[in-house]
N, C-alpha and C positions, 0 to 999 in steps of 0.2 A: 569372611564376614566383614572385616574392616575394609577390605577392598570394595565390596558391594556398597558400603556406606559411603565411601570416598567417591565411588562412580556416581552415585545419586547427587551427592553434593556438587560435584563437578557439573553435572548436567543441569542442575538448578542454577548454579552460578552462570553457566553459559546462556541459559534462558534469560536471566537477569541482565546480563550483559547485552544480549540481542535487544531486549526490551528498552534498555538505556539507550542503545544506538538508534532505535525507532523514535524515541522521545526526542533526541537530539536532531534527527533529520526532520521530525514533525514540527520542531520549533523553527528550523531553517526555511521549511517550505513556504509558509505564508510571507516570509520576508522577500522572497526572490522576485515576486511580479514587479515591484518598484524598480528593482535593478534591471530586470529584463526589458522593461519599458523604455530604458535608456538606450537600448540597442536598436538603431533605426534600420528598417528594411527587412525584418524578419516576418515571414507569414505567420498567421494567427495560430495554427495548429503547432508550428515549431515553437512559438513562444509558450504555449501550454505545456508542451513536452519538456522544455527546459526547466519549468518549475519543479518537475519531478526528479531532477538530477540528485539532490541529497538522498531521496529514498532508493533511487536506482544504483547509487554507489554502495548503499548498505546491502541491497540485494546481491550485487556483484560479490561483496565480501562474504556474505553468507553462503551463496552457492558455491563459492570456491573453498570455503572452509568446511562446510557441512555436508558436502557431497563429493562423489569422485569425478565430478565434471572437470574437463580441462578448462584452462584460462578463457579460451575463445568462447566456450559455452557460457561461462560466467559473465562474460561481456554481452553475449547475446541475451541473457536473462535480464541484464540491466537495460538493454534496449527494449525488450519486451515489457518491462515495468514502465518505461516512459510511455510506450504505446498504450498500455493499459490505463495510465493516468489520463491520456487524451480521450480515450473511449469513455472512461468514468465521467469526466467533466462534461463531455457532449451528451451523454445519456442523461446526467442530472439536469442540464439546461433544457434538453428536450421535454423531459417529464415536468419540470417546472413550468414550462410554456404551455404544455397541454392541460395543465390543472389550473388555468388562469382564474377561473371562477371560484375556486376553493379558498378556504382560509389560509393565511400565509403559513402558519405552523404546519398545517396539513401538507401544503405544497412542498415545503422544504423537508418534511419528513419523507414523503414519497420520493423526492429528488435524491435525498441522501441514500435511502434504501436502494434505489435503482443504480445510482452511481457506485455505491459500495459493492453491489452484486456484480455489475458489468466489470469494474476495474479488478476485482479480486478474481473473477472467472476468467478474464483474458490473461492475467498474470498466471494463474494456476495452469491454464491450458498450455500457454508458451513454455513454462518451466517444466511441465510434465513431458513435453516433447523433446527435451534436451537429452543427450546420450545416457546420463545417469539419473535423470528425473524419474521419480515414481510414477508408474503407469496406472496403478489402481486408483480408481476415483474415490474410494474410501479414504485414501490417504489425504486428499484435498478437501474433504467435506468440512472439517473443523475450521479450515482457513476461509472457506467460502461463507460459512455461517458467521464467523467473527467479523470478516470484512463487510458483510451485508448489514449486520446489526450496528456495527461502529459507524456506518455511513449515517445513521439517524442523527449523529452529533452535529450534521449540517444545519439542522433545525435549531439546535441550541446555540450554535455559533451566530446564526442570524438573529435569533431572539436577543442575544446579548450584544449584538452590533459588533462582533469582533472582525477586524480587517487584518491588522498587522500581526495579530496573535490569534491563536485557534485552539479550541479543544479538540476539534475533529482530527487534525493531522497528527499530533503527538500520540493520541490514543489509538487511532486507526493504525498508524504505521508501527507502533510498538506492538500491538496485538497481532497484526498480520506478519510481522517479521518473526515473532515467536512461533506463530502457527506454521509459518514457512519452514523454520528449522525443524519442527516436529515432523512436517511432511517429508523433508529430505531425509530424516533419519529412519523413516518407516520402510 
């Protein structure tokens, strides 16, 4: 009985630590564009992918720690995360452009939902294809739903005029990181 209680506490502590890592990476993410803009000669898509480095490092650590994947697969999960970030940003920009006549809040809500869904889906699909990634779609549903709904914080960031700080990234990255660990454990 004591062992079961200790196991549950350890699991909760692990999820709190994972969420804390997501918050830290989410705080660092909006600070990177100013630094990356100082690097001359990088193509636009590479610039966008470099913004995802803090979360990609967190994903590398999580995949390595909470799954039976080898180190090379965890590195590949980090690269997939950077690709997913580029896909999410491009999808959000596309949707925001397609809804040009709508109210600003509605445009950013739709863009955030789309970016959250696309980014989380690409990330889940890529990690599911790793050697020890869960193959069952049901393992990934909670991560997809969480990532999609947290994407709506893009509208709140826009409404508050947040540039160097963000509510979207810390919340999204903490929630998706916790759901990633839960998916890897299933």
